[in-house]
C-alpha positions as CSV (number, residue, x, y, z in Angstrom):
1,X,5.2,-183.6,-40.8
2,X,4.7,-187.3,-40.9
3,X,2.7,-189.3,-42.9
4,X,1.5,-192.9,-41.9
5,X,4.6,-194.8,-43.8
6,X,7.4,-192.2,-42.7
7,X,8.6,-190.1,-40.0
8,X,9.1,-186.7,-39.2
9,X,11.9,-184.4,-41.2
10,X,12.5,-181.0,-41.6
11,X,14.5,-179.2,-44.9
12,X,16.9,-176.6,-43.1
13,X,17.5,-175.2,-47.0
14,X,13.7,-174.9,-47.7
15,X,13.3,-173.6,-44.3
16,X,15.6,-170.7,-44.5
17,X,14.0,-169.8,-48.0
18,X,10.1,-169.8,-46.6
19,X,12.0,-168.3,-43.5
20,X,13.5,-165.2,-45.7
21,X,10.2,-164.7,-47.1
22,X,8.2,-164.2,-44.2
23,X,11.2,-162.2,-42.6
24,X,10.8,-159.6,-45.7
25,X,8.0,-157.6,-43.6
26,X,10.6,-157.0,-40.6
27,X,14.2,-157.0,-43.1
28,X,12.0,-154.0,-45.5
29,X,12.0,-151.8,-42.0
30,X,15.4,-151.9,-41.7
31,X,17.0,-152.1,-45.3
32,X,13.6,-149.9,-46.7
33,X,11.1,-150.3,-48.5
34,X,9.3,-150.4,-52.5
35,X,5.7,-148.8,-52.5
36,X,2.7,-149.0,-54.4
37,X,0.1,-146.8,-54.1
38,X,-3.5,-147.5,-54.7
39,X,-7.1,-145.6,-55.5
40,X,-10.5,-146.7,-55.1
41,X,-12.2,-147.4,-58.7
42,X,-15.5,-149.0,-57.1
43,X,-17.3,-148.9,-54.1
44,X,-20.4,-150.6,-52.8
45,X,-22.5,-150.5,-49.8
46,X,-22.6,-154.1,-47.9
47,X,-23.1,-155.8,-44.9
48,X,-21.4,-158.6,-44.5
49,X,-19.3,-161.0,-42.1
50,X,-16.5,-162.0,-44.2
51,X,-15.5,-162.4,-47.9
52,X,-13.0,-163.6,-50.7
53,X,-11.8,-162.7,-53.9
54,X,-10.9,-164.7,-56.9
55,X,-8.3,-164.2,-60.1
56,X,-11.2,-163.0,-62.2
57,X,-11.9,-159.6,-60.3
58,X,-14.9,-161.5,-58.4
59,X,-15.9,-160.9,-54.9
60,X,-17.7,-163.3,-52.7
61,X,-19.7,-161.6,-49.9
62,X,-20.9,-163.2,-46.7
63,X,-24.1,-161.7,-45.4
64,X,-25.3,-161.9,-41.9
65,X,-28.0,-164.3,-42.9
66,X,-25.4,-167.1,-44.4
67,X,-26.1,-165.8,-48.1
68,X,-22.8,-166.3,-50.3
69,X,-23.1,-163.8,-53.1
70,X,-20.6,-163.7,-56.0
71,X,-20.5,-160.1,-57.3
72,X,-17.8,-158.3,-59.9
73,X,-16.2,-155.2,-58.7
74,X,-18.9,-152.9,-59.1
75,X,-21.0,-155.2,-56.7
76,X,-23.2,-156.2,-59.1
77,X,-24.5,-159.9,-58.0
78,X,-23.6,-162.6,-60.5
79,X,-24.6,-165.6,-58.6
80,X,-26.1,-167.0,-54.7
81,X,-25.9,-170.0,-52.8
82,X,-26.8,-170.8,-49.1
83,X,-27.6,-173.6,-47.0
84,X,-29.9,-173.5,-44.5
85,X,-29.2,-176.6,-42.4
86,X,-25.0,-176.4,-42.0
87,X,-25.3,-173.3,-39.9
88,X,-22.5,-170.4,-40.1
89,X,-20.4,-170.3,-43.2
90,X,-16.7,-170.5,-41.5
91,X,-14.8,-169.4,-45.0
92,X,-14.7,-169.7,-48.4
93,X,-12.0,-170.0,-50.7
94,X,-11.6,-168.9,-53.5
95,X,-8.1,-169.6,-55.0
96,X,-9.8,-171.4,-57.9
97,X,-13.0,-169.2,-59.4
98,X,-14.2,-172.3,-61.0
99,X,-13.8,-174.7,-57.5
100,X,-14.8,-172.4,-54.4
101,X,-14.7,-174.3,-51.1
102,X,-17.1,-173.8,-48.2
103,X,-16.3,-174.5,-44.8
104,X,-19.4,-175.0,-42.3
105,X,-17.6,-176.0,-39.0
106,X,-21.0,-176.7,-36.9
107,X,-21.2,-179.7,-39.0
108,X,-17.8,-180.5,-39.7
109,X,-18.7,-180.2,-43.4
110,X,-17.0,-178.5,-46.7
111,X,-18.8,-177.7,-49.6
112,X,-17.3,-177.6,-53.2
113,X,-18.7,-175.1,-55.6
114,X,-18.8,-174.8,-59.8
115,X,-18.3,-171.2,-61.3
116,X,-22.0,-170.5,-60.9
117,X,-22.4,-171.5,-57.4
118,X,-23.5,-175.0,-57.7
119,X,-22.5,-177.8,-55.1
120,X,-20.2,-180.5,-56.7
121,X,-19.1,-181.9,-54.1
122,X,-19.0,-182.5,-50.2
123,X,-16.7,-184.0,-47.5
124,X,-18.1,-184.6,-44.2
125,X,-15.1,-184.6,-41.7
126,X,-15.1,-187.5,-39.3
127,X,-15.3,-186.5,-35.6
128,X,-13.1,-189.4,-34.7
129,X,-10.4,-187.7,-37.1
130,X,-10.5,-184.1,-36.4
131,X,-12.8,-183.8,-33.5
132,X,-12.6,-179.7,-33.8
133,X,-11.6,-178.6,-36.9
134,X,-11.4,-175.0,-36.9
135,X,-9.2,-173.7,-39.9
136,X,-9.2,-174.9,-43.6
137,X,-7.5,-174.2,-46.8
138,X,-7.5,-175.3,-50.2
139,X,-4.0,-175.9,-51.2
140,X,-2.2,-176.8,-54.8
141,X,-3.2,-179.4,-56.8
142,X,-6.9,-179.5,-55.3
143,X,-5.9,-180.8,-52.0
144,X,-7.1,-179.2,-48.5
145,X,-5.7,-178.4,-45.2
146,X,-7.1,-178.4,-42.1
147,X,-6.1,-177.3,-38.6
148,X,-7.7,-179.1,-35.9
149,X,-8.0,-176.8,-32.9
150,X,-8.7,-180.0,-30.3
151,X,-5.6,-182.0,-31.6
152,X,-3.0,-179.0,-32.3
153,X,-2.3,-180.3,-35.8
154,X,-2.1,-179.9,-39.5
155,X,-3.4,-182.1,-41.6
156,X,-3.5,-182.6,-45.8
157,X,-6.6,-184.2,-47.4
158,X,-7.8,-185.9,-50.3
159,X,-11.3,-184.8,-52.0
160,X,-12.6,-187.7,-50.4
161,X,-11.9,-186.3,-47.1
162,X,-9.1,-189.4,-46.2
163,X,-6.4,-188.0,-44.3
164,X,-2.8,-188.1,-46.7
165,X,-0.5,-186.6,-44.2
166,X,-0.6,-185.1,-40.6
167,X,1.8,-183.4,-38.0
168,X,2.3,-183.6,-34.6
169,X,1.1,-181.5,-32.0
170,X,2.5,-178.4,-33.0
171,X,2.9,-177.2,-29.5
172,X,5.3,-180.2,-29.4
173,X,6.9,-178.7,-32.4
174,X,7.4,-175.5,-30.9
175,X,8.3,-176.5,-27.2
176,X,5.1,-174.2,-26.1
177,X,1.3,-173.2,-26.5
178,X,1.0,-172.5,-30.3
179,X,-2.8,-171.4,-31.0
180,X,-3.5,-170.4,-34.4
181,X,-6.3,-168.5,-35.8
182,X,-5.5,-168.2,-39.4
183,X,-4.1,-171.0,-41.9
184,X,-3.5,-169.8,-45.8
185,X,-1.9,-171.6,-48.5
186,X,-0.7,-171.3,-51.8
187,X,1.0,-172.4,-54.8
188,X,4.7,-172.7,-53.1
189,X,3.9,-172.9,-49.1
190,X,1.5,-173.2,-46.2
191,X,0.9,-171.2,-43.3
192,X,-0.2,-171.0,-40.1
193,X,-0.6,-167.8,-37.8
194,X,-0.7,-167.8,-34.2
195,X,-1.3,-163.7,-34.0
196,X,0.4,-163.8,-30.7
197,X,3.9,-165.1,-31.5
198,X,4.2,-165.9,-35.4
199,X,4.2,-167.7,-38.7
200,X,4.5,-172.0,-38.6
201,X,5.8,-172.6,-42.6
202,X,5.2,-175.6,-44.4
203,X,6.2,-176.4,-47.6
204,X,3.4,-178.1,-50.4
205,X,4.0,-181.7,-48.9
206,X,2.8,-180.8,-45.2
207,X,6.7,-180.7,-44.4
208,X,7.4,-178.3,-41.4
209,X,9.9,-175.4,-42.9
210,X,10.3,-172.2,-40.2
211,X,9.1,-170.4,-37.8
212,X,9.1,-166.5,-38.0
213,X,8.3,-164.6,-35.0
214,X,6.3,-162.0,-35.8
215,X,3.5,-160.7,-32.8
216,X,0.9,-159.1,-34.4
217,X,0.5,-160.0,-38.1
218,X,-3.0,-159.5,-39.3
219,X,-4.7,-160.9,-42.4
220,X,-2.7,-163.0,-44.1
221,X,-4.0,-164.0,-47.4
222,X,-2.6,-165.4,-50.2
223,X,-2.6,-165.2,-54.0
224,X,-0.9,-167.5,-56.6
225,X,2.4,-167.0,-55.3
226,X,2.1,-164.0,-53.4
227,X,1.4,-163.2,-49.7
228,X,-0.8,-160.1,-48.6
229,X,-0.6,-159.1,-44.7
230,X,-0.9,-156.5,-42.3
231,X,1.3,-155.7,-40.1
232,X,1.9,-152.9,-37.3
233,X,-0.2,-150.7,-39.3
234,X,1.1,-151.2,-42.7
235,X,0.1,-153.2,-45.3
236,X,2.7,-155.6,-47.6
237,X,3.0,-157.9,-50.5
238,X,5.8,-160.3,-51.2
239,X,6.5,-163.5,-53.1
240,X,8.2,-165.7,-51.8
241,X,11.9,-164.5,-50.9
242,X,12.6,-161.0,-51.1
243,X,11.9,-157.7,-49.4
244,X,7.8,-156.8,-49.7
245,X,6.2,-154.3,-51.1
246,X,4.7,-151.3,-49.2
247,X,0.9,-150.8,-50.5
248,X,0.2,-147.5,-49.5
249,X,-3.4,-145.7,-49.9
250,X,-4.7,-148.1,-48.0
251,X,-6.6,-146.8,-44.6
252,X,-6.0,-148.3,-41.5
253,X,-9.6,-149.6,-40.5
254,X,-9.9,-152.4,-43.2
255,X,-12.0,-155.0,-41.2
256,X,-11.1,-157.5,-44.4
257,X,-8.3,-157.1,-47.2
258,X,-7.5,-159.1,-50.1
259,X,-7.1,-159.7,-53.7
260,X,-4.0,-159.1,-56.5
261,X,-0.9,-157.5,-56.2
262,X,-2.6,-154.7,-58.6
263,X,-6.3,-155.0,-57.4
264,X,-6.9,-155.0,-53.8
265,X,-10.8,-155.3,-51.9
266,X,-11.4,-154.3,-48.8
267,X,-14.3,-153.6,-46.1
268,X,-14.4,-151.1,-43.9
269,X,-17.4,-151.9,-41.9
270,X,-19.9,-150.1,-44.6
271,X,-18.5,-150.1,-47.6
272,X,-17.1,-152.7,-49.7
273,X,-13.7,-150.9,-51.6
274,X,-11.8,-152.0,-54.7
275,X,-8.9,-150.3,-55.3
276,X,-6.2,-150.7,-57.9
277,X,-2.6,-149.2,-58.6
């Protein structure tokens, strides 16, 4: 990652640690796995196009008509938000339940909501800097990560929309075409997932750390220091370094899932299902 004043650098030591974290999903198949079994504790019908969860066990449901509803784990609607002028709501990042990030790709706009779903700030991305911003994530210290598909770069911006760091073209970094469809950040790292190749790992300052060849990785989610993902039909949770824990009791046909290590929320196409250990 390079800044406007610095040059590209790579930390091999940090990269090795991040590599171990992601590689855990593969190594556990060889070395054996711990397993946590989940059971359904709540369920409610919902027609949705996406959702998110937060650390207060609240669920954010995006309806097909672009209404965002914040619910408790039993499905009771607490607050609603909608915007008729910004097009499709592309992503909700509720990493911080008091500062929720919404991304509207049609108008290259980020909105920030408080706990009662009122807008506290908005950022309009500049066309000359971001021709095609397609993925966003909330990072540590309220910084925002943006992947631009036209430039094929990972960028870190502040709350005023100013670029703090920007990577080189990821295809140059990889030596081949890299097309991510997921961008996830947690307290320790930032991850870009190409479903056909694997995961690019960066530290919280945007320095490239490692690439993990893990084709077929699905639904990578982050919570604090934890990562959740589905790979080869199995669900896992892992911390930064070490073998992941296999999450048992979750069906294979889940369209979305997320949550915490002992509390998982998923959608099966008809119902929102709340699981607990």
